[in-house]
N, C-alpha and C positions, 0 to 999 in steps of 0.2 A: 678601510681604505688602504692599509699598507696592503692587504690582500689583493684588493684590486690593483693596487700599482705593481706588484709582484707578478700578477698574472699576465698584464700587459707588457711588461718588460720581458720574461719569457716569452711570450708570442710574437714581440717585436724581433726578438733576436732568431725565430725559428722563421718569421717571414722575410728576414734581412732588412729591416725597416729601422729607423733612427731608434737605438733602444733608451734614450732618455726622453725624446720628444711624446712617445705614445703614453708612458704610464703617467706623466704630467698631465697630458690631455684628458687620462681617464679620471684623475683625481677632481680636475677643474670641472669636468662634464658632470660628475656626481653631483659637486655642489651646486652649480647652476641649475639642474635640473631640479634640484631639492628647493631652491630659492623661488624658481619658476611656480611649482607646485604650491608654496605658500602663498606666493600672492593670487596665483588663481582661485585658491581656496577662500583666501580673504576676501577676494571681491564677489567670488558667487557665491557662497556661504559662511559668512564669518561667524555664525553659533559653533562650527566645527573647531575653529582657533582655541575655544575652551577646553575642547578635550584632548589633554597630551597625547595619550595612547594613540587614538585615530590620525592626528596631525603626523606624530612620529611614524606611525605605520604608512601614511600617504606619502611622506618625504623621502622615506626608504624606497618604497616602490618607485618613486619618480626617478632617484638617483640611479637605481638598478636599471631602468629602461633608458636612461641617458646613457650609461655605459654600455648597455647591448646596441645602442645605435652607433657608436661611436666604434664598437668593435666590428660592426659590419662595414661601417667607412674604411676601418684598417684594413680589413680582407678586402675590398675592391681595390684600394690603394695599392698593396701587394702585389695583385695582380696586374693592375696598370705597369706597375715599374716592372715586373717580369716579362709583359709584352715589350716594353721600352728596350728591354737588355735583349730580348732574343730579336728585335729588329736591328739593333746595332750590331749583333754578332753577324747576323744574316749579310748585313752591307759590308762588314769587314772580310768576309768570304770572297767577295766579288773583286 
């Protein structure tokens, strides 16, 4: 969890985004996707809930998928902010 937050912190600094918001969002998305995976598994195949190793593996996988989705959102937000700042700079030149 700390590794994920640290990587998002560094990447947010590199992209010029809020350095506190993105690590918090990364940790929250990791846990939310784990929770969603547990609910889905509990509804679809409750017998898997008895096997700790399988449920842990699927939970970690779901968390990593959630963090990956957030990473792509962060990249897209960075591009959007750079485009806004470029437009603002262009207008200031006139």
